[in-house]
C-alpha positions in Angstrom: 0.0 0.0 0.0 1.4 3.4 -1.0 1.0 6.5 1.1 -2.5 8.0 1.1 -1.4 11.7 1.4 0.0 13.5 -1.6 0.6 16.9 0.0 -0.7 19.4 2.5 -3.3 21.8 1.1 -2.5 25.4 2.2 -4.8 28.3 1.5 -6.0 31.2 3.7 -9.1 29.1 4.5 -7.0 26.1 5.6 -4.7 28.2 7.7 -7.8 29.6 9.5 -8.8 26.0 10.1 -5.4 25.3 11.6 -5.6 28.3 13.8 -9.1 28.1 15.1 -10.3 24.5 14.6 -7.0 22.5 15.0 -7.6 20.9 11.6 -5.1 20.1 8.9 -6.1 19.7 5.2 -4.4 17.3 2.8 -4.8 16.4 -0.9 -4.9 12.6 -1.0 -5.0 9.8 -3.5 -8.5 9.4 -4.9 -8.5 5.7 -4.1 -7.5 6.2 -0.4 -10.1 5.4 2.2 -10.7 7.6 5.3 -9.1 4.9 7.5 -6.0 4.9 5.2 -5.7 8.7 5.4 -6.1 8.7 9.2 -3.5 6.0 9.5 -1.1 7.8 7.2 -1.5 11.1 9.1 -0.9 9.5 12.5 2.1 7.5 11.2 3.8 10.4 9.3 3.3 13.2 11.8 3.2 11.2 15.1 -0.2 12.6 16.1 -3.6 11.3 17.2 -6.8 12.3 15.3 -10.3 13.0 16.4 -12.1 12.7 13.0 -11.9 13.1 9.3 -14.0 14.7 6.6 -13.1 13.8 3.0 -14.5 15.2 -0.2 -13.9 14.8 -3.9 -13.0 18.2 -5.5 -14.4 19.2 -9.0 -11.1 18.2 -10.5 -11.3 14.7 -9.2 -8.9 14.9 -6.3 -9.7 13.9 -2.7 -9.3 16.6 -0.1 -9.3 15.5 3.5 -9.8 17.7 6.6 -8.3 15.9 9.6 -9.2 17.0 13.1 -6.4 16.6 15.6 -6.9 15.8 19.3 -6.4 18.6 21.8 -3.0 17.2 22.7 -1.6 18.3 19.3 -1.4 21.7 17.7 -2.0 21.8 14.0 0.2 25.0 13.6 3.1 23.3 15.3 2.7 20.2 13.1 2.5 22.4 10.0 5.6 24.3 10.9 7.4 21.0 11.7 6.7 19.7 8.2 7.7 22.9 6.4 4.3 24.4 5.6 5.3 27.8 7.1 
């Protein structure tokens, strides 16, 4: 099984979600299931998740919003992986 996540999705809207909702947004493989995406996020970034919302964009890509537990800070994770 290959990695589910292709790359982080960073826009003004997703940065607001990091700041105020403790969520991270990723572009993922279209075949990836929610369970695979959660497992990939938890393994890659050494975090625990509270939930996931996945949607298919008009261009056919999967965008996943991953809610982190209160123990982890989305901004800190994003800076650690080089988003900022």
